[in-house]
C-alpha positions as CSV (number, residue, x, y, z in Angstrom):
1,M,0.0,0.0,0.0
2,S,2.5,2.6,-1.2
3,D,-0.1,5.0,-2.6
4,E,-0.6,7.8,-0.1
5,R,-3.9,8.7,-1.8
6,R,-5.5,5.3,-1.3
7,V,-8.9,5.6,0.4
8,T,-9.6,4.0,3.8
9,H,-13.2,2.9,4.4
10,P,-13.5,2.6,8.2
11,A,-14.9,-0.6,9.7
12,P,-18.3,-0.4,11.4
13,E,-17.9,0.0,15.2
14,G,-19.0,-2.6,17.6
15,A,-18.0,-5.2,20.2
16,P,-14.7,-7.0,19.3
17,D,-16.0,-10.6,19.8
18,A,-19.2,-12.5,19.6
19,K,-18.6,-14.1,23.0
20,Q,-20.0,-10.9,24.4
21,L,-23.4,-11.6,22.8
22,P,-26.1,-13.6,24.6
23,R,-25.9,-16.2,21.8
24,R,-23.1,-16.9,19.4
25,P,-24.4,-16.3,15.8
26,H,-24.0,-19.1,13.3
27,V,-23.5,-18.3,9.6
28,V,-23.4,-20.5,6.6
29,V,-21.2,-19.3,3.8
30,V,-22.0,-20.9,0.5
31,G,-19.1,-20.9,-1.9
32,G,-15.4,-21.4,-1.2
33,G,-13.9,-19.0,-3.7
34,I,-12.2,-15.7,-2.9
35,A,-15.5,-14.0,-1.9
36,G,-16.7,-16.9,0.4
37,L,-13.3,-17.4,2.0
38,T,-13.0,-13.7,2.7
39,A,-16.5,-13.6,4.3
40,A,-15.8,-16.6,6.4
41,T,-12.5,-15.0,7.6
42,G,-14.2,-11.8,8.4
43,L,-16.9,-13.5,10.4
44,A,-14.7,-16.1,12.2
45,E,-12.2,-13.5,13.4
46,R,-15.0,-11.8,15.3
47,G,-16.0,-15.1,17.0
48,V,-19.0,-15.9,14.8
49,S,-19.6,-19.6,14.2
50,V,-19.1,-20.3,10.5
51,E,-19.8,-23.3,8.3
52,L,-18.5,-23.1,4.7
53,L,-20.0,-25.2,1.9
54,E,-18.0,-25.7,-1.3
55,R,-19.3,-27.9,-4.1
56,H,-15.8,-28.8,-5.5
57,E,-13.2,-30.8,-3.7
58,Y,-10.8,-27.8,-3.6
59,L,-11.1,-24.2,-2.3
60,G,-10.4,-21.0,-4.3
61,G,-13.1,-21.1,-6.9
62,R,-11.8,-19.9,-10.2
63,V,-8.4,-19.4,-8.5
64,G,-8.4,-22.9,-7.2
65,G,-5.7,-25.5,-7.7
66,W,-5.5,-29.3,-7.7
67,T,-3.3,-32.2,-8.8
68,D,-3.7,-34.0,-12.1
69,Q,-1.7,-37.0,-13.5
70,L,0.2,-37.2,-16.8
71,G,-0.1,-40.2,-19.0
72,D,2.9,-41.8,-17.2
73,G,1.2,-41.4,-13.8
74,T,3.4,-38.4,-12.8
75,P,1.4,-36.1,-10.5
76,V,1.4,-32.5,-11.7
77,A,-0.1,-29.3,-10.3
78,N,-2.9,-27.7,-12.3
79,N,-5.4,-24.9,-12.1
80,R,-7.7,-22.7,-14.2
81,G,-5.0,-20.4,-15.4
82,F,-2.8,-17.4,-14.7
83,H,-4.0,-14.7,-12.3
84,A,-2.3,-11.4,-11.7
85,F,-2.2,-10.1,-8.1
86,F,-1.9,-6.4,-8.7
87,R,-0.6,-4.1,-5.9
88,Q,-4.0,-2.2,-6.0
89,Y,-5.7,-5.4,-4.7
90,Y,-5.6,-4.1,-1.1
91,N,-8.5,-6.2,0.2
92,L,-7.4,-9.4,-1.4
93,R,-3.9,-9.0,-0.2
94,M,-5.3,-8.2,3.3
95,L,-6.9,-11.7,3.2
96,L,-3.7,-13.4,2.0
97,R,-1.7,-11.7,4.7
98,R,-3.6,-13.7,7.3
99,T,-1.3,-16.6,6.6
100,D,1.6,-14.8,4.8
101,P,2.2,-11.5,6.5
102,Q,5.0,-10.4,4.1
103,L,3.3,-12.0,1.0
104,E,6.4,-14.1,0.5
105,R,4.4,-16.7,-1.4
106,L,3.8,-14.1,-4.1
107,R,6.5,-13.4,-6.7
108,E,6.9,-10.2,-8.7
109,V,6.5,-10.2,-12.5
110,E,8.5,-7.2,-13.7
111,D,7.0,-7.0,-17.2
112,Y,4.2,-8.4,-19.3
113,P,4.7,-7.5,-23.0
114,L,1.8,-7.2,-25.4
115,V,2.1,-8.2,-29.1
116,D,-0.4,-7.8,-32.0
117,A,-0.9,-9.5,-35.4
118,E,1.4,-6.9,-37.0
119,G,4.2,-7.8,-34.7
120,R,4.0,-4.5,-32.8
121,R,5.0,-4.8,-29.1
122,D,4.1,-2.8,-26.0
123,T,5.6,-3.2,-22.6
124,F,4.8,-2.0,-19.1
125,R,8.4,-2.2,-18.0
126,G,9.9,1.0,-16.5
127,L,6.7,3.1,-16.6
128,P,6.5,5.9,-14.0
129,K,4.0,5.1,-11.3
130,T,2.5,8.5,-10.8
131,P,-0.7,9.4,-12.7
132,P,-1.2,10.8,-15.3
133,W,2.4,10.4,-16.4
134,N,2.2,6.6,-16.3
135,A,-0.6,6.5,-18.9
136,L,1.0,9.3,-21.0
137,A,4.4,7.5,-21.0
138,F,2.8,4.3,-22.0
139,A,0.9,6.0,-24.9
140,L,3.8,8.0,-26.2
141,R,6.3,5.1,-26.3
142,S,3.8,2.7,-27.8
143,P,4.3,1.8,-31.5
144,T,0.5,1.9,-31.9
145,F,0.1,5.5,-30.5
146,R,1.7,8.6,-31.9
147,M,1.6,12.2,-30.9
148,R,-0.7,13.0,-33.8
149,D,-3.1,10.4,-32.2
150,L,-3.0,12.3,-29.0
151,V,-3.9,15.5,-30.8
152,R,-6.8,13.8,-32.6
153,L,-8.4,12.5,-29.5
154,N,-11.9,13.9,-28.9
155,A,-11.1,15.5,-25.6
156,S,-14.7,16.3,-24.8
157,A,-15.8,12.7,-25.3
158,A,-12.7,11.3,-23.5
159,A,-13.1,13.5,-20.4
160,P,-15.0,10.8,-18.3
161,L,-12.0,8.5,-18.9
162,A,-9.6,11.0,-17.3
163,A,-11.9,11.9,-14.4
164,V,-13.6,8.7,-13.2
165,S,-15.8,8.9,-10.1
166,V,-17.3,5.8,-8.7
167,P,-20.2,5.1,-8.8
168,E,-21.1,8.3,-10.9
169,I,-19.3,7.0,-13.9
170,Y,-22.0,4.3,-14.3
171,D,-24.6,7.0,-14.6
172,R,-22.7,8.6,-17.5
173,L,-21.3,5.6,-19.4
174,D,-23.0,2.4,-18.5
175,E,-25.5,2.5,-21.3
176,L,-22.6,2.7,-23.8
177,D,-20.4,-0.2,-24.9
178,A,-16.7,0.0,-24.7
179,E,-16.1,-0.3,-28.4
180,T,-18.4,2.6,-29.3
181,F,-16.9,4.7,-26.6
182,L,-13.4,4.2,-27.9
183,T,-14.6,5.0,-31.4
184,D,-16.3,8.2,-30.2
185,I,-13.1,9.5,-28.6
186,N,-11.0,8.7,-31.7
187,F,-8.8,6.3,-29.9
188,P,-6.5,4.8,-32.6
189,A,-7.6,1.4,-33.7
190,A,-4.2,-0.3,-33.4
191,A,-3.7,0.9,-29.8
192,R,-7.3,0.0,-29.0
193,H,-6.7,-3.7,-30.0
194,L,-3.3,-4.0,-28.4
195,A,-3.9,-2.2,-25.1
196,F,-7.6,-1.7,-24.2
197,E,-8.8,-5.0,-25.7
198,V,-6.3,-7.0,-23.7
199,F,-7.7,-5.4,-20.6
200,A,-11.3,-5.7,-21.7
201,R,-10.9,-9.4,-22.3
202,S,-9.8,-9.8,-18.7
203,F,-13.5,-9.3,-18.1
204,F,-14.1,-12.2,-20.5
205,A,-16.0,-10.0,-22.9
206,R,-15.1,-8.4,-26.2
207,P,-15.3,-4.6,-26.1
208,E,-18.6,-4.4,-28.0
209,R,-20.2,-6.5,-25.1
210,L,-18.5,-4.7,-22.2
211,S,-19.9,-1.6,-20.5
212,A,-17.9,1.6,-21.2
213,A,-18.3,2.4,-17.5
214,E,-16.5,-0.8,-16.6
215,L,-13.7,0.0,-19.1
216,A,-13.4,3.5,-17.6
217,T,-13.3,2.2,-14.1
218,M,-10.7,-0.3,-15.1
219,F,-8.6,2.5,-16.6
220,H,-9.0,4.4,-13.3
221,I,-8.0,1.4,-11.1
222,Y,-4.8,0.5,-13.1
223,F,-3.7,3.8,-14.6
224,L,-5.1,7.2,-13.6
225,G,-6.5,6.3,-10.2
226,S,-3.5,4.6,-8.6
227,S,0.2,5.1,-8.2
228,E,0.8,1.5,-7.2
229,G,2.0,0.9,-10.8
230,L,1.2,-1.9,-13.3
231,V,3.6,-4.4,-11.8
232,F,1.9,-7.4,-10.4
233,D,2.7,-10.6,-8.5
234,V,1.9,-14.2,-9.2
235,A,1.6,-17.1,-6.8
236,E,5.0,-18.8,-6.5
237,S,3.4,-22.3,-6.4
238,N,0.1,-23.7,-7.4
239,F,-2.9,-21.9,-5.9
240,D,-3.8,-24.7,-3.5
241,T,-0.4,-24.8,-1.8
242,A,0.5,-21.1,-2.0
243,L,-2.8,-19.6,-1.0
244,W,-5.8,-21.8,0.1
245,E,-4.4,-24.7,2.0
246,P,-2.7,-22.3,4.5
247,L,-5.9,-20.2,4.7
248,A,-8.0,-23.4,5.3
249,Q,-5.8,-24.2,8.3
250,Y,-6.1,-20.6,9.5
251,L,-9.9,-20.9,9.3
252,I,-10.0,-24.3,11.0
253,G,-7.9,-22.7,13.8
254,H,-10.9,-20.2,14.1
255,R,-13.3,-23.2,14.4
256,V,-14.7,-22.8,10.9
257,R,-16.2,-26.0,9.5
258,L,-15.1,-26.5,5.9
259,R,-17.2,-28.9,4.0
260,T,-16.0,-29.6,0.4
261,E,-18.0,-31.5,-2.2
262,V,-21.2,-30.1,-0.6
263,S,-23.4,-27.5,-2.1
264,A,-26.5,-25.5,-1.0
265,E,-29.8,-26.5,-2.7
266,S,-32.0,-23.8,-1.3
267,V,-32.5,-21.3,1.5
268,S,-35.7,-20.7,3.4
269,V,-36.8,-18.2,6.0
270,G,-37.3,-19.7,9.5
271,G,-36.1,-22.7,11.4
272,T,-34.8,-22.5,14.9
273,R,-32.9,-19.3,14.0
274,V,-33.4,-16.8,11.1
275,L,-32.6,-18.8,8.0
276,Q,-32.3,-22.4,7.0
277,V,-30.0,-23.8,4.4
278,H,-30.9,-27.1,2.6
279,D,-27.7,-28.7,1.4
280,S,-26.9,-31.4,-1.2
281,I,-26.5,-34.2,1.3
282,G,-29.9,-33.7,2.9
283,R,-29.1,-31.6,5.9
284,E,-31.1,-28.6,7.1
285,I,-28.7,-26.1,8.7
286,D,-30.3,-23.4,10.9
287,A,-28.4,-20.1,10.7
288,D,-28.5,-16.5,11.9
289,G,-26.9,-15.5,8.7
290,V,-26.2,-16.8,5.2
291,V,-23.6,-15.4,2.6
292,L,-24.3,-16.6,-0.9
293,A,-20.8,-16.3,-2.5
294,T,-21.3,-18.5,-5.6
295,D,-21.0,-18.0,-9.3
296,I,-24.0,-16.6,-11.1
297,A,-25.5,-19.9,-12.3
298,A,-25.4,-21.4,-8.8
299,L,-26.9,-18.2,-7.2
300,Q,-29.7,-18.3,-9.7
301,Q,-30.4,-22.0,-9.0
302,I,-30.5,-21.4,-5.3
303,V,-32.8,-18.5,-5.5
304,A,-35.1,-20.3,-8.0
305,A,-35.3,-23.2,-5.6
306,S,-36.1,-20.9,-2.7
307,P,-39.6,-19.4,-3.6
308,G,-40.0,-17.6,-0.3
309,L,-36.7,-15.8,-0.4
310,G,-36.8,-12.1,-1.1
311,D,-39.3,-10.0,-3.0
312,D,-40.1,-10.2,-6.8
313,G,-37.9,-7.2,-7.6
314,W,-34.8,-8.7,-6.0
315,R,-35.4,-12.1,-7.4
316,G,-35.8,-10.5,-10.8
317,Q,-32.4,-8.8,-10.4
318,V,-30.7,-12.1,-9.6
319,G,-32.5,-13.8,-12.5
320,R,-31.3,-11.2,-15.0
321,L,-27.6,-11.6,-14.2
322,R,-25.7,-13.0,-17.2
323,T,-22.5,-15.0,-17.6
324,A,-19.8,-14.0,-20.1
325,P,-18.9,-16.2,-23.1
326,P,-16.8,-19.3,-22.4
327,F,-13.1,-19.1,-22.0
328,A,-10.5,-21.8,-22.5
329,V,-7.2,-22.6,-20.8
330,Q,-4.8,-25.0,-22.4
331,R,-1.9,-26.3,-20.3
332,L,1.0,-28.1,-21.9
333,W,3.8,-30.1,-20.5
334,L,6.5,-30.0,-23.2
335,D,9.8,-31.9,-23.7
336,R,11.6,-28.8,-24.8
337,P,12.3,-25.5,-23.1
338,V,11.2,-22.1,-24.4
339,D,14.0,-19.7,-25.3
340,A,15.7,-18.1,-22.4
341,G,14.3,-14.6,-21.7
342,R,10.7,-15.4,-22.6
343,A,8.4,-13.3,-20.4
344,A,6.3,-15.1,-17.8
345,F,3.2,-13.6,-19.4
346,L,2.5,-12.4,-22.9
347,G,-0.7,-10.6,-23.8
348,T,-1.9,-10.7,-27.4
349,G,-4.2,-8.6,-29.6
350,G,-5.8,-9.6,-32.9
351,L,-4.3,-13.1,-32.7
352,D,-7.4,-15.2,-32.3
353,P,-8.0,-17.5,-30.7
354,V,-5.2,-16.7,-28.3
355,D,-5.4,-13.8,-25.7
356,N,-2.3,-14.6,-23.7
357,I,0.4,-17.1,-23.1
358,S,2.0,-17.9,-19.8
359,V,5.3,-19.7,-19.3
360,V,4.2,-21.3,-16.0
361,S,7.6,-23.0,-15.5
362,N,9.1,-19.5,-15.2
363,Y,7.3,-18.7,-12.0
364,E,5.5,-21.6,-10.5
365,D,7.6,-24.0,-8.3
366,Q,5.9,-27.3,-9.3
367,A,6.1,-26.5,-13.0
368,R,9.7,-25.3,-12.7
369,K,10.7,-28.6,-11.0
370,W,9.0,-30.7,-13.6
371,A,10.6,-28.6,-16.4
372,R,14.1,-29.0,-14.9
373,A,13.7,-32.7,-14.5
374,H,12.5,-33.2,-18.1
375,D,14.6,-30.5,-19.8
376,G,11.2,-29.1,-20.9
377,S,8.7,-26.4,-20.1
378,V,5.1,-25.9,-18.9
379,L,3.0,-23.3,-20.7
380,E,-0.6,-22.1,-20.6
381,V,-2.5,-20.7,-23.6
382,H,-5.6,-18.7,-22.8
383,S,-8.6,-17.9,-25.1
384,Y,-11.0,-15.5,-23.5
385,S,-14.5,-14.7,-24.7
386,V,-15.0,-17.6,-27.1
387,T,-18.2,-16.2,-28.6
388,D,-18.6,-18.8,-31.3
389,P,-17.3,-21.9,-29.6
390,P,-15.7,-24.3,-32.2
391,Q,-15.5,-28.0,-31.6
392,H,-13.1,-29.0,-28.8
393,D,-10.4,-30.4,-31.2
394,E,-10.7,-27.4,-33.5
395,L,-10.2,-24.9,-30.7
396,R,-7.3,-26.9,-29.3
397,R,-5.5,-27.0,-32.7
398,G,-6.1,-23.3,-33.2
399,M,-4.6,-22.4,-29.9
400,L,-1.6,-24.7,-30.5
401,A,-1.0,-23.3,-33.9
402,R,-0.9,-19.7,-32.6
403,L,1.4,-20.7,-29.8
404,H,3.8,-22.2,-32.3
405,Q,3.7,-19.1,-34.4
406,L,4.6,-16.9,-31.5
407,Y,7.1,-19.3,-29.8
408,P,8.6,-21.2,-32.8
409,E,11.3,-22.8,-30.8
410,I,8.7,-25.3,-29.4
411,A,6.9,-25.9,-32.7
412,T,8.4,-29.4,-32.9
413,A,8.3,-30.1,-29.1
414,G,6.7,-33.3,-27.9
415,I,3.6,-32.9,-25.8
416,V,4.1,-35.0,-22.6
417,G,0.9,-33.9,-21.1
418,E,-2.0,-31.6,-22.0
419,T,-5.3,-30.3,-20.5
420,L,-7.9,-28.1,-22.0
421,L,-10.5,-26.5,-19.7
422,V,-13.5,-24.7,-21.2
423,R,-15.7,-22.9,-18.7
424,D,-18.5,-20.3,-18.8
425,D,-18.9,-19.2,-15.2
426,C,-17.6,-15.6,-15.2
427,P,-20.0,-12.6,-14.9
428,L,-20.8,-10.4,-17.9
429,F,-20.8,-6.6,-17.4
430,S,-22.8,-5.7,-20.5
431,P,-24.0,-2.1,-21.2
432,G,-26.9,-0.9,-19.1
433,T,-26.8,-3.6,-16.4
434,F,-25.1,-1.8,-13.5
435,V,-28.2,-0.2,-12.0
436,D,-30.0,-3.6,-12.1
437,R,-27.2,-5.7,-10.5
438,P,-27.9,-7.1,-7.1
439,T,-25.8,-5.7,-4.2
440,V,-24.2,-7.2,-1.1
441,D,-27.3,-6.1,0.8
442,T,-30.5,-8.0,0.2
443,P,-34.2,-7.5,1.3
444,V,-33.9,-10.7,3.3
445,P,-32.7,-10.2,7.0
446,G,-29.6,-12.1,7.6
447,L,-28.8,-12.8,3.9
448,A,-25.9,-11.2,2.0
449,L,-24.4,-11.7,-1.4
450,A,-20.7,-11.7,-2.4
451,G,-18.7,-12.3,-5.5
452,D,-17.1,-10.6,-8.5
453,G,-20.5,-10.3,-10.2
454,I,-22.1,-8.5,-7.3
455,R,-22.5,-4.7,-7.3
456,I,-20.5,-2.7,-4.9
457,D,-20.1,1.1,-5.4
458,L,-16.3,1.1,-5.0
459,P,-13.5,1.2,-7.6
460,V,-12.7,-2.5,-7.5
461,A,-12.6,-5.3,-10.2
462,L,-12.1,-9.0,-10.7
463,M,-10.4,-10.8,-7.8
464,E,-10.4,-7.5,-5.8
465,R,-14.2,-7.2,-6.3
466,A,-14.7,-10.7,-5.0
467,A,-12.6,-10.0,-1.9
468,T,-14.2,-6.6,-1.2
469,T,-17.7,-7.9,-1.4
470,G,-16.7,-10.8,0.9
471,W,-15.4,-8.4,3.5
472,S,-18.5,-6.2,3.0
473,A,-20.9,-9.1,3.4
474,A,-19.2,-10.0,6.7
475,N,-19.4,-6.4,7.8
476,R,-23.1,-6.2,7.0
477,L,-23.8,-9.3,9.2
478,L,-21.5,-8.2,12.0
479,A,-23.1,-4.8,12.2
480,G,-26.5,-6.4,12.6
481,W,-25.2,-8.1,15.8
482,G,-23.3,-5.1,17.1
483,L,-19.9,-6.5,16.3
484,R,-16.9,-4.6,14.9
485,G,-16.3,-4.9,11.2
486,H,-13.2,-4.8,9.0
487,T,-11.6,-1.7,7.5
488,L,-11.4,-1.7,3.6
489,H,-9.1,0.1,1.3
490,T,-9.4,1.1,-2.3
491,V,-7.8,3.3,-4.9
492,P,-9.3,6.9,-4.8
493,V,-13.0,6.8,-5.6
494,R,-12.6,9.7,-8.0
495,G,-10.0,11.0,-10.4
496,R,-6.8,12.2,-8.8
497,S,-6.3,15.4,-10.8
498,P,-8.4,18.5,-9.9
499,V,-7.7,19.9,-13.3
500,L,-9.0,16.8,-15.1
501,R,-12.0,16.8,-12.9
502,W,-12.7,20.4,-13.6
503,L,-12.4,19.9,-17.4
504,A,-14.7,16.9,-17.1
505,G,-17.2,19.0,-15.3
506,L,-17.1,21.6,-18.0
507,E,-17.7,18.8,-20.6
508,R,-20.6,17.5,-18.6
509,R,-22.3,20.9,-18.3
510,A,-21.7,21.6,-22.0
511,S,-23.4,18.3,-22.9
């Protein structure tokens, strides 16, 4: 937390521990991803009794890790793909510090180059950290952005991008898609595909399906709103060993009951407490509070199976949530190393079906050990927003061909092992949906929502949104019992520059 302008959101006041209450509250947290684990941590640390249900055999959700076997029986670490832990992810990092105070299980990635179909390359190495000089330096040294492009920008239309205020930016731009917005401001097409589209697809949506407000907020979080820089960290080993197994032991030490391979079927009002959770193994769990921290499909299934839960308006909001197009992650264990000096992460633009390539054996311990033992390498190839899903084999061949084009030294490498995961469980932030998105608060006493698809009026995104809604869900329930909550931190909630805010105000009044 090196940014002196970061914003602190104080914790709700209250008693420090639930043992001071006449009866210890019991909460069921449904979902063991980042949001659910954060909520469970926030509650258990205040002495609340917590039971966490996770339908998979592993924790971490979309950032989970597990062990697979290669054809020869060798056990290998696997997961759903590369995740960047940016320095702006204050609330996620606050969770990880519970078991790793100095974040020693994260490893810095100094650079992540971008390349497009024309062979042009951008890099984030060596950028200044202070806004707006970071964005200006990136633009001016980019081969896709020239001074004449800066002059041609429609300053009036671009003003909201330079002076984001959350949540007001959604009132201004949410009805517009990101592609149209970038066209309106005359953002050069080449730079759009190489820079903005790479970031847009981190939301698993092409720019024409992504809200312009989400794009502007993202620009604020990573560029103009924060001086943490664009350097990020990665987990030094597979997610299960680096992150979630230590956190599981921490939670068990706080008497949290972790139940994997168990899901919630429905939630009803009543029972011996406030709410009752009906799980997949036939139990009825009475609870003073419930946090639904699942993906969108599971949330919709639970609410649909719980006819007495909430009013029609809220149920409609949940029902209208949408998931993004599928994404694919191909992991390869190869019998040949990549060239020395290959970056751990390479983003691509205009090189369908590939959106990024990760040399996992450059940063993840298990992959590195396998690569050394076999004089090989372990790579991931990602394809985000597969809007017209081809057949499995066709997609696999297309991803492999593009990898060989970009990394020709492994074009003839033997494939010792391979997995291809195709999933469609990420939230879609399409234009015009922000106002209708359900929030952490619900009309049901004792019920809270959490997850990266849940609305929270703070400048957070992706994993950080999941963690922030998890802490917020815990805070909502704790406040209801008079217990002290947890302080949150974010990048500034509005643009840092008074001059840019003033100019944006002039534009708004003129329009």
